[in-house]
C-alpha positions in Angstrom: 16.3 -12.5 2.8 13.2 -14.1 4.1 12.7 -13.6 7.8 10.8 -16.0 10.0 8.3 -14.8 12.5 10.8 -15.5 15.3 13.5 -13.4 13.6 11.1 -10.5 13.1 10.1 -10.6 16.7 13.7 -10.6 17.8 14.4 -7.6 15.6 11.3 -5.8 17.1 12.5 -6.6 20.6 16.0 -5.4 19.9 14.5 -2.1 18.5 12.6 -1.7 21.8 15.7 -2.3 23.8 17.6 0.2 21.7 15.0 2.9 22.2 15.1 2.3 26.0 18.9 2.5 25.9 18.8 5.7 23.9 16.6 7.3 26.6 18.8 5.9 29.3 21.8 7.5 27.6 20.0 10.8 27.3 19.2 10.8 31.1 22.8 9.7 31.9 24.1 12.7 29.9 21.6 15.1 31.5 22.4 14.0 35.0 26.1 14.0 34.3 26.0 17.5 32.8 24.0 18.8 35.8 26.8 17.7 38.1 29.8 18.4 35.8 28.5 21.8 34.8 26.8 22.9 38.0 27.6 26.6 37.4 26.0 26.4 33.9 22.8 24.6 35.0 22.3 26.0 38.5 21.2 29.5 37.3 18.2 28.0 35.4 16.7 26.5 38.6 17.7 29.5 40.7 16.0 32.0 38.3 12.9 29.9 37.8 12.3 29.3 41.5 13.0 32.9 42.4 10.7 34.2 39.6 13.0 37.1 39.1 12.6 37.2 35.3 8.8 36.8 35.2 6.4 39.7 34.5 7.2 42.5 37.1 3.5 43.2 37.8 2.5 39.5 38.2 0.4 38.7 41.2 2.1 35.3 41.4 5.4 36.4 42.9 4.3 35.2 46.4 5.1 31.7 45.0 8.8 32.5 44.6 11.4 30.5 46.5 14.3 32.8 47.2 16.0 30.7 49.9 19.2 29.4 48.2 19.1 26.3 50.4 15.7 25.4 49.2 16.7 26.2 45.6 19.7 23.9 45.9 17.4 21.1 47.3 15.2 21.5 44.3 18.2 21.4 41.9 19.5 18.2 43.5 16.0 16.6 43.5 15.9 17.1 39.8 19.4 15.6 39.3 18.6 12.7 41.5 15.4 12.0 39.5 17.4 12.2 36.3 20.0 9.8 37.6 17.3 7.4 39.0 15.5 7.4 35.6 18.8 6.6 33.9 19.6 3.7 36.3 16.1 2.2 35.9 16.3 2.5 32.1 19.8 0.9 31.9 18.6 -1.9 34.3 15.5 -2.3 32.2 17.4 -2.5 28.9 19.8 -5.1 30.4 16.9 -7.1 31.8 15.1 -7.1 28.5 18.3 -8.1 26.7 18.6 -11.1 29.0 15.0 -12.0 28.2 15.3 -11.4 24.5 14.3 -14.9 23.5 12.2 -15.6 26.6 8.4 -16.1 26.7 8.2 -13.6 29.5 9.8 -10.7 27.7 6.6 -8.7 27.9 6.5 -9.1 31.7 10.2 -8.1 32.0 9.5 -4.5 30.9 8.7 -3.3 34.4 12.0 -1.4 35.1 12.1 0.2 31.7 8.5 1.3 32.0 9.2 2.7 35.5 12.3 4.6 34.2 10.4 6.0 31.2 7.4 7.0 33.4 9.7 8.7 35.9 11.4 10.7 33.1 8.0 11.6 31.6 6.8 12.8 35.0 9.9 14.8 35.7 9.3 16.9 32.6 5.5 16.9 32.7 5.1 17.6 36.4 8.5 19.2 37.3 9.1 21.4 34.3 5.7 22.0 32.7 3.3 22.0 35.7 5.6 23.2 38.5 8.2 25.2 36.7 6.0 26.4 33.8 2.7 27.1 35.6 3.4 27.4 39.4 6.6 29.4 39.0 5.3 31.1 35.8 8.4 30.1 33.8 6.5 30.8 30.6 6.7 34.5 31.5 10.5 34.5 31.3 12.2 35.6 28.1 15.5 34.1 29.4 14.8 31.1 31.7 11.9 29.4 29.9 12.5 25.7 29.5 8.9 24.7 28.6 9.6 24.0 24.9 12.5 21.7 25.7 10.4 20.0 28.3 7.7 19.4 25.8 10.3 18.0 23.3 11.6 15.6 26.0 8.0 14.6 27.0 7.3 13.7 23.3 10.5 11.8 22.9 10.0 9.8 26.1 6.2 9.4 25.5 6.7 7.9 22.1 9.2 5.3 23.4 6.9 4.5 26.3 4.1 3.8 23.9 6.3 1.6 21.7 7.7 -0.3 24.7 4.2 -0.9 26.1 3.0 -2.5 22.9 2.5 -6.2 23.7 5.0 -8.7 22.6 3.7 -12.2 21.8 4.9 -14.9 24.2 5.8 -17.2 21.4 8.6 -16.6 18.9 
């Protein structure tokens, strides 16, 4: 089957939308799981913030947050960020689907790029920089989420790069 330039561009645009929807689905599941399985997810944040499983002789323990109220605030901030990323991504995917054949498809990427960027920042800043370095999560044998955070950063980053590739205005 011979594809025209227009058909090829539609296929590429649909692939971009599918990648955005995949990350939206991921964030939807993550946010839902954080709420539905609070007891399973809460200990992670609690232990990382309290730094109770980091090296015993670490001089960084002054950074620990032991106040359960502040720990809960941190937990819900993470969940809210995940949910907001999911909403931005779903809205972005729908917006791009509506603009599938439009000349301004490239300019309609704003919501999707915002959602991808927010998700990237959640894991890069929230989990790697703050959790990993500030709260020394890397020292914990049990509550170390840095590897997963890096995997999520890679997944989101690849999609962000693909989505940001320019789309010709003409099909």
